[in-house]
N, CA, C and O atoms as CSV, one atom per row, in Angstrom:
chain,resi,resn,atom,element,x,y,z
A,1,MET,N,N,-26.729,-0.525,-9.550
A,1,MET,CA,C,-25.555,-0.551,-8.755
A,1,MET,C,C,-24.897,0.827,-8.779
A,1,MET,O,O,-24.907,1.503,-9.808
A,2,ASP,N,N,-24.360,1.219,-7.718
A,2,ASP,CA,C,-23.685,2.454,-7.628
A,2,ASP,C,C,-22.152,2.268,-7.865
A,2,ASP,O,O,-21.477,3.103,-8.467
A,3,SER,N,N,-21.672,1.147,-7.363
A,3,SER,CA,C,-20.172,0.922,-7.539
A,3,SER,C,C,-19.873,-0.553,-7.248
A,3,SER,O,O,-20.651,-1.315,-6.675
A,4,ALA,N,N,-18.668,-0.863,-7.706
A,4,ALA,CA,C,-18.155,-2.246,-7.656
A,4,ALA,C,C,-16.713,-2.184,-7.115
A,4,ALA,O,O,-16.008,-1.225,-7.429
A,5,PHE,N,N,-16.284,-3.077,-6.387
A,5,PHE,CA,C,-14.862,-3.160,-5.874
A,5,PHE,C,C,-14.304,-4.462,-6.468
A,5,PHE,O,O,-14.812,-5.556,-6.223
A,6,TRP,N,N,-13.297,-4.301,-7.216
A,6,TRP,CA,C,-12.555,-5.394,-7.851
A,6,TRP,C,C,-11.258,-5.583,-7.057
A,6,TRP,O,O,-10.489,-4.630,-6.934
A,7,PHE,N,N,-10.985,-6.786,-6.510
A,7,PHE,CA,C,-9.804,-6.931,-5.657
A,7,PHE,C,C,-8.916,-8.005,-6.064
A,7,PHE,O,O,-7.828,-8.120,-5.501
A,8,THR,N,N,-9.297,-8.870,-7.061
A,8,THR,CA,C,-8.336,-10.011,-7.468
A,8,THR,C,C,-8.214,-9.995,-8.989
A,8,THR,O,O,-9.246,-10.010,-9.659
A,9,PHE,N,N,-7.027,-9.966,-9.570
A,9,PHE,CA,C,-6.911,-10.104,-10.931
A,9,PHE,C,C,-6.892,-11.527,-11.373
A,9,PHE,O,O,-7.482,-11.870,-12.397
A,10,ALA,N,N,-6.234,-12.352,-10.635
A,10,ALA,CA,C,-6.133,-13.825,-10.923
A,10,ALA,C,C,-5.823,-14.661,-9.856
A,10,ALA,O,O,-5.019,-14.287,-9.002
A,11,GLY,N,N,-6.386,-15.794,-9.800
A,11,GLY,CA,C,-6.070,-16.843,-8.754
A,11,GLY,C,C,-4.881,-17.650,-9.321
A,11,GLY,O,O,-5.075,-18.701,-9.930
A,12,TYR,N,N,-3.707,-17.165,-9.121
A,12,TYR,CA,C,-2.498,-17.937,-9.764
A,12,TYR,C,C,-2.294,-19.252,-9.101
A,12,TYR,O,O,-1.681,-20.132,-9.707
A,13,ASN,N,N,-2.747,-19.451,-7.932
A,13,ASN,CA,C,-2.631,-20.807,-7.277
A,13,ASN,C,C,-3.816,-21.729,-7.474
A,13,ASN,O,O,-3.871,-22.814,-6.896
A,14,LEU,N,N,-4.792,-21.283,-8.316
A,14,LEU,CA,C,-5.972,-22.001,-8.548
A,14,LEU,C,C,-6.158,-22.067,-10.135
A,14,LEU,O,O,-6.936,-21.302,-10.705
A,15,PRO,N,N,-5.453,-22.957,-10.768
A,15,PRO,CA,C,-5.460,-23.018,-12.246
A,15,PRO,C,C,-6.823,-23.576,-12.742
A,15,PRO,O,O,-7.497,-24.368,-12.082
A,16,HIS,N,N,-7.165,-23.100,-13.948
A,16,HIS,CA,C,-8.354,-23.566,-14.690
A,16,HIS,C,C,-7.972,-24.887,-15.399
A,16,HIS,O,O,-6.871,-25.073,-15.918
A,17,HIS,N,N,-8.986,-25.792,-15.373
A,17,HIS,CA,C,-8.876,-27.067,-16.062
A,17,HIS,C,C,-10.241,-27.323,-16.761
A,17,HIS,O,O,-11.301,-27.060,-16.195
A,18,PRO,N,N,-10.175,-27.841,-18.003
A,18,PRO,CA,C,-11.462,-28.137,-18.763
A,18,PRO,C,C,-12.387,-29.101,-18.005
A,18,PRO,O,O,-13.605,-29.023,-18.168
A,19,ASP,N,N,-11.830,-30.025,-17.163
A,19,ASP,CA,C,-12.724,-30.980,-16.391
A,19,ASP,C,C,-13.130,-30.228,-15.115
A,19,ASP,O,O,-12.291,-29.891,-14.279
A,20,PRO,N,N,-14.474,-29.968,-14.987
A,20,PRO,CA,C,-14.979,-29.227,-13.844
A,20,PRO,C,C,-14.592,-29.862,-12.489
A,20,PRO,O,O,-14.510,-29.157,-11.483
A,21,ARG,N,N,-14.350,-31.216,-12.460
A,21,ARG,CA,C,-13.897,-31.836,-11.262
A,21,ARG,C,C,-12.482,-31.428,-10.910
A,21,ARG,O,O,-12.128,-31.553,-9.738
A,22,ARG,N,N,-11.713,-30.993,-11.734
A,22,ARG,CA,C,-10.277,-30.551,-11.490
A,22,ARG,C,C,-10.106,-29.099,-11.707
A,22,ARG,O,O,-8.951,-28.674,-11.720
A,23,ASP,N,N,-11.121,-28.247,-11.885
A,23,ASP,CA,C,-11.104,-26.882,-12.236
A,23,ASP,C,C,-11.062,-26.117,-10.856
A,23,ASP,O,O,-12.097,-25.818,-10.260
A,24,LEU,N,N,-9.824,-25.826,-10.397
A,24,LEU,CA,C,-9.681,-25.060,-9.239
A,24,LEU,C,C,-10.064,-23.478,-9.370
A,24,LEU,O,O,-10.312,-22.757,-8.403
A,25,ASP,N,N,-10.069,-23.090,-10.650
A,25,ASP,CA,C,-10.347,-21.791,-10.848
A,25,ASP,C,C,-11.950,-21.420,-10.560
A,25,ASP,O,O,-12.333,-20.252,-10.492
A,26,LEU,N,N,-12.776,-22.491,-10.410
A,26,LEU,CA,C,-14.097,-22.201,-9.849
A,26,LEU,C,C,-14.164,-21.594,-8.562
A,26,LEU,O,O,-15.151,-20.948,-8.208
A,27,ALA,N,N,-13.096,-21.781,-7.801
A,27,ALA,CA,C,-13.012,-21.085,-6.435
A,27,ALA,C,C,-12.358,-19.909,-6.360
A,27,ALA,O,O,-12.143,-19.367,-5.276
A,28,SER,N,N,-11.937,-19.351,-7.632
A,28,SER,CA,C,-11.148,-18.024,-7.646
A,28,SER,C,C,-12.037,-16.877,-7.808
A,28,SER,O,O,-13.086,-17.029,-8.433
A,29,TYR,N,N,-11.710,-15.691,-7.285
A,29,TYR,CA,C,-12.358,-14.460,-7.425
A,29,TYR,C,C,-11.811,-13.642,-8.530
A,29,TYR,O,O,-12.285,-12.542,-8.815
A,30,GLY,N,N,-10.785,-14.194,-9.169
A,30,GLY,CA,C,-10.081,-13.399,-10.281
A,30,GLY,C,C,-11.042,-13.180,-11.524
A,30,GLY,O,O,-12.011,-13.896,-11.776
A,31,VAL,N,N,-10.626,-12.074,-12.268
A,31,VAL,CA,C,-11.305,-11.726,-13.475
A,31,VAL,C,C,-10.762,-12.384,-14.605
A,31,VAL,O,O,-11.420,-12.387,-15.645
A,32,VAL,N,N,-9.573,-12.984,-14.550
A,32,VAL,CA,C,-8.993,-13.829,-15.572
A,32,VAL,C,C,-8.707,-15.243,-15.020
A,32,VAL,O,O,-8.423,-15.389,-13.831
A,33,ARG,N,N,-8.778,-16.264,-15.856
A,33,ARG,CA,C,-8.452,-17.586,-15.480
A,33,ARG,C,C,-7.039,-17.806,-15.787
A,33,ARG,O,O,-6.511,-17.295,-16.774
A,34,VAL,N,N,-6.401,-18.579,-14.938
A,34,VAL,CA,C,-5.020,-18.965,-15.258
A,34,VAL,C,C,-4.994,-20.423,-15.765
A,34,VAL,O,O,-5.459,-21.328,-15.072
A,35,LEU,N,N,-4.495,-20.626,-16.871
A,35,LEU,CA,C,-4.450,-21.879,-17.480
A,35,LEU,C,C,-3.270,-22.741,-16.995
A,35,LEU,O,O,-2.292,-22.155,-16.531
A,36,GLU,N,N,-3.282,-24.036,-17.063
A,36,GLU,CA,C,-2.180,-24.865,-16.479
A,36,GLU,C,C,-0.870,-24.542,-17.000
A,36,GLU,O,O,0.133,-24.740,-16.314
A,37,ASP,N,N,-0.807,-24.011,-18.281
A,37,ASP,CA,C,0.479,-23.626,-18.865
A,37,ASP,C,C,0.942,-22.237,-18.380
A,37,ASP,O,O,2.044,-21.847,-18.765
A,38,GLY,N,N,0.206,-21.463,-17.577
A,38,GLY,CA,C,0.565,-20.238,-17.110
A,38,GLY,C,C,-0.067,-19.043,-17.932
A,38,GLY,O,O,-0.082,-17.901,-17.471
A,39,ARG,N,N,-0.559,-19.344,-19.104
A,39,ARG,CA,C,-1.290,-18.322,-19.851
A,39,ARG,C,C,-2.552,-17.773,-19.039
A,39,ARG,O,O,-3.049,-18.425,-18.121
A,40,ARG,N,N,-2.986,-16.648,-19.404
A,40,ARG,CA,C,-4.367,-16.143,-18.787
A,40,ARG,C,C,-5.231,-15.781,-19.858
A,40,ARG,O,O,-4.802,-15.395,-20.945
A,41,GLU,N,N,-6.535,-15.904,-19.554
A,41,GLU,CA,C,-7.689,-15.542,-20.489
A,41,GLU,C,C,-8.736,-14.828,-19.659
A,41,GLU,O,O,-8.971,-15.153,-18.495
A,42,PRO,N,N,-9.325,-13.896,-20.260
A,42,PRO,CA,C,-10.391,-13.216,-19.456
A,42,PRO,C,C,-11.606,-13.904,-19.215
A,42,PRO,O,O,-12.087,-14.549,-20.146
A,43,LYS,N,N,-12.219,-13.872,-18.047
A,43,LYS,CA,C,-13.497,-14.437,-17.811
A,43,LYS,C,C,-14.687,-13.458,-18.334
A,43,LYS,O,O,-14.421,-12.341,-18.779
A,44,GLU,N,N,-15.837,-13.885,-18.261
A,44,GLU,CA,C,-17.011,-12.980,-18.687
A,44,GLU,C,C,-16.997,-11.790,-17.781
A,44,GLU,O,O,-17.180,-10.690,-18.301
A,45,VAL,N,N,-16.814,-11.869,-16.560
A,45,VAL,CA,C,-16.797,-10.734,-15.675
A,45,VAL,C,C,-15.807,-9.688,-16.049
A,45,VAL,O,O,-16.050,-8.513,-15.775
A,46,PHE,N,N,-14.689,-10.037,-16.666
A,46,PHE,CA,C,-13.707,-9.054,-17.081
A,46,PHE,C,C,-14.299,-8.095,-18.061
A,46,PHE,O,O,-14.130,-6.885,-17.914
A,47,GLY,N,N,-14.983,-8.586,-19.049
A,47,GLY,CA,C,-15.722,-7.709,-20.049
A,47,GLY,C,C,-16.816,-6.789,-19.336
A,47,GLY,O,O,-17.019,-5.622,-19.671
A,48,ALA,N,N,-17.462,-7.418,-18.365
A,48,ALA,CA,C,-18.549,-6.646,-17.736
A,48,ALA,C,C,-17.818,-5.426,-16.916
A,48,ALA,O,O,-18.352,-4.317,-16.910
A,49,LEU,N,N,-16.761,-5.623,-16.323
A,49,LEU,CA,C,-16.015,-4.591,-15.569
A,49,LEU,C,C,-15.439,-3.615,-16.619
A,49,LEU,O,O,-15.467,-2.417,-16.337
A,50,VAL,N,N,-14.992,-3.954,-17.639
A,50,VAL,CA,C,-14.537,-3.083,-18.678
A,50,VAL,C,C,-15.636,-2.101,-19.129
A,50,VAL,O,O,-15.467,-0.884,-19.214
A,51,ALA,N,N,-16.775,-2.754,-19.409
A,51,ALA,CA,C,-17.912,-2.015,-19.896
A,51,ALA,C,C,-18.482,-0.957,-18.704
A,51,ALA,O,O,-18.815,0.202,-18.949
A,52,ALA,N,N,-18.523,-1.503,-17.538
A,52,ALA,CA,C,-18.952,-0.619,-16.400
A,52,ALA,C,C,-18.044,0.540,-16.242
A,52,ALA,O,O,-18.519,1.659,-16.052
A,53,TYR,N,N,-16.693,0.331,-16.310
A,53,TYR,CA,C,-15.719,1.501,-16.026
A,53,TYR,C,C,-15.674,2.402,-17.264
A,53,TYR,O,O,-15.401,3.594,-17.127
A,54,ALA,N,N,-15.933,1.871,-18.475
A,54,ALA,CA,C,-15.902,2.657,-19.622
A,54,ALA,C,C,-17.049,3.544,-19.676
A,54,ALA,O,O,-16.954,4.623,-20.262
A,55,ALA,N,N,-18.200,3.153,-19.072
A,55,ALA,CA,C,-19.474,4.023,-19.048
A,55,ALA,C,C,-19.379,5.139,-17.957
A,55,ALA,O,O,-20.131,6.111,-18.026
A,56,SER,N,N,-18.564,5.026,-17.060
A,56,SER,CA,C,-18.347,5.955,-15.934
A,56,SER,C,C,-17.473,7.234,-16.250
A,56,SER,O,O,-17.244,8.059,-15.366
């Protein structure tokens, strides 16, 4: 891969839920998931982007 374009930090209107049937975050392009209480936690892709940009 030559480059990647990151365009969404979080899907604030698509909160994560432990029950996959209610997990709206599955439709989010964000690199962090927004929990129902408003906290954020990084997704796996967040670490991959950190590593990719650190190597460049």
